[in-house]
C-alpha positions in Angstrom: 9.9 5.5 -24.5 7.8 3.9 -22.0 4.3 3.8 -23.9 2.2 2.2 -21.6 1.1 2.6 -18.2 4.4 1.3 -16.0 5.2 1.3 -12.2 8.8 1.6 -10.7 9.0 0.6 -7.2 11.9 2.2 -6.0 13.1 1.0 -2.2 15.6 2.2 0.8 14.0 5.7 0.7 14.8 6.6 -3.1 11.2 7.5 -3.2 10.9 10.6 -0.5 12.4 13.1 -3.1 9.7 12.5 -5.3 7.1 12.9 -2.4 6.3 8.9 -1.9 6.2 8.6 2.1 9.0 5.8 2.8 8.7 3.3 6.0 6.7 4.0 9.2 5.1 7.1 7.3 4.1 4.6 4.5 2.6 1.9 6.5 0.6 5.0 8.4 -0.8 6.1 5.2 -1.7 2.3 4.0 -3.6 1.9 7.6 -5.4 5.0 7.1 -6.4 4.9 3.7 -8.0 1.2 4.8 -9.1 1.7 7.8 -11.2 5.4 6.5 -12.0 3.2 3.8 -10.6 5.9 1.6 -9.1 5.3 -2.1 -6.6 2.6 -1.6 -10.1 1.0 0.4 -11.9 1.4 -2.8 -8.9 -0.1 -5.4 -8.7 -3.1 -2.9 -12.7 -4.1 -3.6 -12.4 -3.6 -6.8 -9.6 -6.1 -6.5 -12.3 -8.2 -4.9 -11.1 -8.4 -1.6 -13.6 -8.6 1.3 -13.9 -5.9 3.7 -13.1 -8.2 6.7 -9.7 -9.0 4.4 -8.4 -5.5 4.2 -9.4 -4.4 7.6 -7.5 -7.4 9.0 -4.8 -6.4 6.9 -4.9 -3.0 7.8 -4.9 -4.3 12.0 -1.8 -6.5 11.4 0.1 -3.8 9.5 -0.7 -0.9 12.0 0.5 -3.8 14.8 3.7 -4.2 13.3 3.7 -8.0 12.5 6.3 -8.2 9.6 6.2 -11.8 8.6 6.9 -12.7 4.6 3.4 -13.0 4.2 2.5 -9.4 5.3 5.6 -8.1 4.1 4.2 -9.4 0.3 0.8 -7.3 1.0 2.6 -4.3 2.0 4.7 -4.4 -1.2 1.6 -4.8 -3.3 -0.2 -2.0 -1.4 2.9 0.4 -2.4 2.3 -0.6 -5.9 -1.8 -0.1 -5.9 -0.8 3.4 -4.1 1.5 4.2 -6.6 -0.7 3.7 -9.6 -3.1 5.6 -7.7 -0.7 8.6 -7.2 
């Protein structure tokens, strides 16, 4: 039995049956949360990211520039998203 808070990251659409977005829907949800200063934005601020850093990340993610650095940030965002769901 797992006794402490744990995050499971499911890939390749495996999370869809559990109500989590995937692919483009995930990107759109992350971008929306960041640009309207929703819960994910507030979590990022608590993690000491600056507002310009958060907005810049959202704009890069929205523009579909998928560099390895951006994918790494997206993975972190998805983990945070799962934690708060």
